[in-house]
N, C-alpha and C positions, 0 to 999 in steps of 0.2 A: 472686942471687935467682932462683928458678925461675918461669918464665912459664907460667901455666895456659892450656891450650887451651880454646876455647869448647866447650860441651857438644855432643856429636854429631859432632865432627870426627874425621877418620881419624888414626890414630896413626902412619901412614907405613910400616908393614911388613906385607906380605901373606904369609900362610902358604898354601902350595899342597900339595895331596895328590892322589895317584892312588888311588882307592878301588875295589878289585875286589869286585864283588857276585857271590857264588856261591850256587847252590841249597843248601839245608840238607843234602841227600843227599851233596853233594860235600865236606862238612865233617866227616863222622863220624870221619875219620882224625885230626882235630884233638882228639878226645876229648869231643865233645858232640853231641847230636842235638836240642838245644833251640833252636827258632827265635828270632830276635831280635824283640823286641816293641817297637814304637814307644811303647807306653803304659807301659813299665817303664823309666824313665830311670835308675834306680839299678842296673839289671842290665847286665852286660856281655854283648854279643853273642858267641855262640860263635866262638872263633877270633880275637877282637879283644882286644888288650891295650890297653885305653883309657888306663891310666896311662902306658904307654910312648908311645902316640901323642899323648896330650894331647887327644884328641877324645872327647867323651862318647858313651855308647851311644845317647842320645836323638838326637844330631845324626847319628850314623851310621845310625840308623833312618830319618831323613829321606832320606838318600842312597839307602837301599834302596827307600823309597817312590817317590823320583824315578825310579829305574831301572824300577820296576814300572809307572809311570804312562805310559811311552811317550814322554815329552817329550825334547826334544833339549837344552834349556837352561832355566834358571830362576834368579832371584835373589830373596832374601828377607832380612828382618832376623832375627837370632838373638840371644837373650839367655839366658845360662847363668850362674847365680849372680851376677847383676848385671853381667856382662861382656857388652857389646853388640858386634855385628859385622855387616857385610854378608857374606852367604854366597852364593857363585856356584857353581852346578852345571852341568856341561856333559858331555854324553854323548861320551866319548872313543872307545869301541869297543863297539858294540852286541853284536857276536859274542863278545867276550871279557868282557863285563860290566864295563868300566872306566869310571868316572865321575870327571871332574876336579872337585875341590873346592877353591875359593879362598876364603880367609877374610880380610877386611879389618877389623881391630879398630877400634872407635869409642870415643870417650871417654864416650859416653852416647847416648840416643835422638836420632835425627836430626831435622832440620827444625824445631828449637825446640819439639818436643813432649815431653810427659812420658811415662813408662812406661805409665801408665794410659790416656793418650790414644792411644798406639800400640795398646793392647789394644782400645779402643773402635773406632778406625777399621778395625782388622782385622775385628772382628765386624760392623761396618756393611757392609764389603765382602762378607762372607759372606751378607748379605741379612737379617740378624736385626732384629727390632723392638726398641724400647727396653725393653719388658717382657722379651723373651728375653735381651737383653744383661744386664739387671740380675740375672736369674736365674743366669746363668753367672758373673757377677763377684761375686755376693753383696752387691750394693748396692741402694739403692732406685731405683725408676723415676724419681723426681724428680732424683736425683743424675745418673743417666745422661742424662736429658733436658738438664740444665744443661751437662753435659760435651759432648754432641753440639752444642748451640748454640754453645759456646765454640770447638769445632773448626771449625764452619762459618765463624765470624768470623775465626779465626786464619788459616785457609787460604784465605780469600776465595772460599768456595763458597756457592751458593744452595740446594742440595738434598743429600739423602743420596746420590743417584746421582752427584752431583759429587764428594762425598767418596770414594765407591767408586772412581770413575775415577782420582782423584788418587792414591789408595792403590796402585792397580795401576801407574799410570804412573811413580810415584816409588819403587816397591818399598818401601812403608811397611808392608806386611803382615808381622807377626811370627809366627814359629813358635817353640814350639808354640802353636796356637790354643786359647784356653781352652774346654774342653768338646769339642774335636775337630771334625771335619767328617764328616758321614755321607753326603751326596749330592754327585753331580757338579755342579761349579759353573761350569765354563768358564774359571775363573781358574787359571793354572798352579800357583801356590803353594798354593792351597787343595786342588787335586787331589793335590799331593804329600802334604799332611797326611792326606787321605782314604786314600790308598794306604798310608801309613806305618802305619796302624792294623792292616792285615791282611797286609802284605807280609812274607814270611819269606826269610831268607837270611843269609849270612855276609858282612859288610863288612870287608875287610882294607885298611887305609890304609897307603900308603907315601909319605913326604914327598918333594916335589919341591923343586928349588932355589928358595930364596926370592928374590924380586925386589921392587923398590920397588912400592908399591901403585899408583902412577900413573906412567906413562911418557908424556911429552909427544909423542914421535915414534911414528909407525906403522912397524912393522918388517915388511916384505914380503919373502918368499922367492921366488926365481925358479928353476925347474928348467930348466936348459939341457941338451939332449940332446948326448951326445958320441959317441965311437967312429965308426961308419959314418955318423952323422947330424950330425957336428960342424959342418958348414957351416950347417945350420939352427940348431944350438945357439948358434953365434956371433951369428946374426941375433937370436935371442930375447934373449940376454943384453944385447946392445948396444941393441936397441930399448927394453928395460925400463930400462936405465941412462940413456938419453936422457930418458925420461919422468921418472925420479927427479930428474935434474938440473933439468929444466924446472919441476917442482913445487916443489923447494926454492928455486929462484930467486924464487918468488912467495910463500914461506912467510909473510912478514909480513902478507900481505893475504888469502890464500886458504886458511886453515885449517892443518891439522897438517903438520909436516915429515915426511919419509920417511927411514927407514933401509932399506938394500937388502942382502940376503944372497943371493948367487948360488951355486948348487951345480951342478956339471956331473956328469951321470951317463951311463953307457953303458947304455941300457935293455935291452941284450942280455946284460948281465953282472950277475947277482944281487948279487954282492959290492959292485959299484960302486953299485947302486941302494940297498942297505942303508946304505952309508957316507954317501951323499948325503942320504938322508932323515934319518939320525941327526943330521946337521949342522943340518937345519931344526928338529928337535926341540930340540937344544941351544941354538940361537939363539932359541927361543921366539917364532917368527915369528907375526904376527897374521893373515896371509893368505898364500896361495901362488898364483903364476901359473906356467903351463906351456904348452908347445906340445902335441905328441902323444905324450909319454913314456908317458902312461897308456893309450894304445892298444897300445903294444908290450910294456910290462911290466905284468902284472896286479898286481904288488907296489906299483906307484905308485898305481894306482887304489884298491887296498885301503887303502893308507896314507892317501890323501886322505879316504876314507870314515871311517876310525877316528880320524884326528887331530882332526877336528871343527872346523877353522878353514875359512873361506871359501876355496874352491879354484876358480880359473878356468883353463880349458884349451881348446886348439883340436884336441882329439881328435875327428875327424869320424865315428867309429864309431857307427852307429845303436844298436848293442848297449849302449853307455854311456848314451845318452839313455833307452833303455828301462829300464835299471837304476835311474836316478834317478826315473823315473815310477812304477815298481813299489815302490820302497822309500824314500819321502821322509823317513822317520824317520832312516834311516842316511845318506842321500845328499842331504838337502835343502840342504846347503851347497856342492854341486858344480854349477858352471855351465859350459855349453859356449858359448864366445864366438864361435861360427861355426855356419853351417848344417851339416847332416849330409851323408853321402855320397850320399844320394838326389838331392841337387841336382846332383851330377856327372852322373848319368844324364840328368836333365832338360836340362841344358845341352848335352850331346852330342846328344840328340834334336833340340833346337832348331837346332843347327848342321847336322845332316843334312837337316832340313826346308828350311833356307834356302840350303844349298849342295849341290845335287844333283850327283852324279858325272857325268862325261861320257866316261869311258873305254870300252874295248871291251866290258866286261861289261855296261855300261848299255844297249848296243844289243841285247843278247840276253836281257835280263831285268832285274829290279830291281838297282840298284847294291848292291855287296856290302861287308860290314863284317866285319873280323876283330878280335878282342880278345886282348891279352896283359895279364894283371893280377896284382897281388900278392894272394895268398890271405889275406884278413883285414886287420887293422890300419887299417880305415877307408878302404881303397882299392878295394874290390870294387864295380864298377858293374853287374855282371850278377847278376840274381836270377831268380826264377820268372816275373816279368812282362817281363823284358828283351826277349826275342825277339819277343813279341807287340807290344810298344810300338815296336820297330824296324820291324816290318811295317806298323804304322799310319802311319808317315811315309814309306812306300814303299821301304824298304830290306830287306835280308835278311842274317842273320848266317851267315857261312861257318864260323867257328870261334871258340871262347872258351876260352883256355888260362890256367890259374892256375899261378903260379910262386911260389917262395920269395923271400927277401930277396936271395939270390944265385942266378945261373943258370949251370950248368956248361957245357952244350952250346948256346951262344947261337945259333950259325950253323944248327945242325940245327933248333932251335926256330923260327927265323925262316923258314928254307926251307919248313918245313911250314906256317907261317902264310901264306906268300905263294903256296902251291901252287894255291889257288883264285882267284888274281888279284883280291884285294880292292881296292876303290876307296879305302878308308880303313882304316888299321891304327890301332887305339887301344892306347896303352901307358899303363897305370895302375899306377904303382909309386912307392914312397916313398923308395927309396934312389937318390940322385942318380947314383952311378957305374953302378949296374945299369941305370937308365933310359937313361943315355947310351950304355951298351954295346948295349942293345937297339936304340936309334936308329941307331947306327953300323952294326950288322949289317943293318938294313933298307936303309940307303943302299948298302951293298956289294952287296946282291943285287937291289935295285930302286931305282936312283938317283932316279927321278922319283916314287917312292911318296909319297902324301900321308899324313902321320901326325898323330894327335891325341893329345896327352898330357894326363894328369890331374895337376895340381899341380906336379910336380917341376921344370919350367922356371922356377918362381918362385924357386928357390934359386940364389944367386950361384954361378957356376962351371959351371952346366949348359951354357950356350951355348958356353963354351970347350972343353968336353969332346966336343962332337959335330962331325962332319965333314959334316953335311948342308948342301948348297949352296943348297937351296930354302927352302921355308917349313915351319914346324912350328906347328900350331894347338894351343892348350892352354887349359885352364880351371882356375879355382880358386874355391872357395866363400867364401874370405876373402882378398881382395886389395886392393891399393892402387889406387884410381882416379886419373885425371889431373885432378883438380879442385884448387881452391886449397888445401884441407887436405892433399891428397896431395903437391902440389908443395912446400908449405912444409915438410912432414915430410922429404921427400927432400933438400931443401937443408940442413936442420939436421943430418940424419944424416951427409951427405957432409962437412960442415964438421967434425963431431965426430970421425968415424972415418976420414976420408980416402978413402972409397969409397962409391958409391951403395948403398942398401939393396936387398935382393931385393923381390919383389912381394907377399910374404905375411906371414911370421912377424915381421919387424922391426916393422912397423906394427901388427900384431896385439898384440904384446907391449907396445908403447907404449900402445895403447888400454887394455889390461888394467890397467896401473898407474894410468893417469889415472882410470879408472872406479872402482877401489878407493879411490883418494885422495878422490874425490868422495863415496863412500859413508861413509868414516870421518869426513870433515869435516862433512858435513851431519848425520849422526846424532850426532856428538860422542861416539861410544861405541866401545869396543874389543870389545864383545860380538858374537860371531859372528851371533847371531840377529838383532840390530839391523841389522848390515851386510847380512845375507842378505835381510832384509825390504825394505831400501831397494833392493837390486838387483832384486828381484822386482817392485817397485811403480813403478820408474822406468825411463825410457828415456835412454840416453846416446848422444850423437852423437860418434863418433870418426873417425879417419882412414879406417878400412876400412868405415865405414857406421854404421848405428844398431843399438845393442844393446838388445834388449827380451826379457826372459825370461818371457814370459807363458804359455808352454805348461807342462804338468805336468812334462815332461822337462827344463825349464830350459835350452833350446837356442835360439840365435838363428835367426830365419827368414830365408830367402834370397829375394831378389827377382829375377825375377818368378815363380819356380817353386814356392816355398813360400807366398809372400804377394804379393798384388797391391798392397800399400801400400808404396811405395818409401821413404816417410818413416820407417817403423818396421821396417826390415829391412836386410840387407846385400845389395848387388848381387852376383850370381854372374857373374863376369867371364870372357869368352873373349878370348884374346890371339892375335896372330900374331907369331911369332918369325922374323925374317929377317935378312938382311944389314943392313937399315936399323934394326935394334933390335927393340923390342917395342911393339906398338900394340894398343889395345883394339878388338875387332871389334863392330859393331852387330848382334848375333845375337838373334833372338827373333821 
């Protein structure tokens, strides 16, 4: 005997489509110049084979309206010929006009409501009076009044505003709205309906692989850099893996379990990037963590923008933060889980201020500073204000040379850098072997030269690659302090992988996973907009510090250079590397 499912429950199979919305002018080759009308559900949109796709022209009209509305995501009820479903829309690619459409069929109206009650609560959310509702539905005012009172009692609300809030919160608004929507409402679903009445375009659906309507586990993808950056990639992958293990060990008590998909890409190889990103798409990951792959490969950053799932990265390039601030519609799900490169400059200036040089040049004038830095990729510390800021702390810049990821004539470069007898040489480079090669050349030509590195000594193996017998000072905008959390992480990582972690990416990746797990568990949702909202509105304390995405660019602030509040920022740390190991310097 067949067991009947309760009215309004999900049938268990989700249908997924990628719908490309193109301007009408782009569709003339398809044989029609007639725009799709959201008000003509019996007509097929030009270029859309509704019978073959199984999607009605009316629903595709809402997809077109969603794209025209400028929203990034929305969910609503849909009823077509008595068939009910949740419909989820997500902007997959703003530049290419791709909208992800997910349909979860229902056995009937949800929340124990009738079809008429769904219509009424939708119109209440629109702000209509009982008289206006009765006019739209063709019933008496008394009937509507009775039905509204019944809804208030059934849903435990005291007012119409409570009904409206509940309709929005539980996605109980059904499209199409009887009578349509003419004015901007501030409610996403209603704005979709409003734009659907006027939006024109061709909506071409392509089915995606079906998957179960509900997945209990959260699937997180991690991008580990390979090739020349493989040492950091290994740190990223292992730090994330440790976090997944720790979360799943607590799964019975602390929310959803995690699945982990790690892809290694060489960010300098476009084919490698494409293959790795394709694996994340195939795995249908719910969110992505990464180190600085998006700084080296524009393809990674563009993919993160268009994929539409929450993306956490430690790309310190200020340019990336500016992109998020300037285009929140396309990049509102991209979060930088560390301060930007400007903190590197501030940390260097603080070091110069508190550690004046005492060499021969200091007796004949201001102490001197020379810089060798990687051109771009979030490593540049010199800008239009750099020399003026250096003079303010009593120093002068003798030279600032920018180099590529590899340097051919290292000795010639260093000899030129040392020709003005700088008191400190700054090396800012992302590639461990190149940074070590520059350091060794400095040692060969000036054994007692004080050097100051940006970031790279955080990578395991740097100390073994250099022949420097003295001290190397270095700083990082995201690093592991020697507090109880840092020591606990270090011990757990060493037990798991047989070697201590580096100072930056391993703990940063660990924090990214734990932060995402918190967002998915607290919201109870797989929806990117819900997860993104949680990240924007919450602060998370991790191994590397506190993560707060309060700025429009959605980047963490650094203490004390970006923010004076140590409790809501990450400390920008300066270390001394010597024969005794690495220790944090009290700079500031």
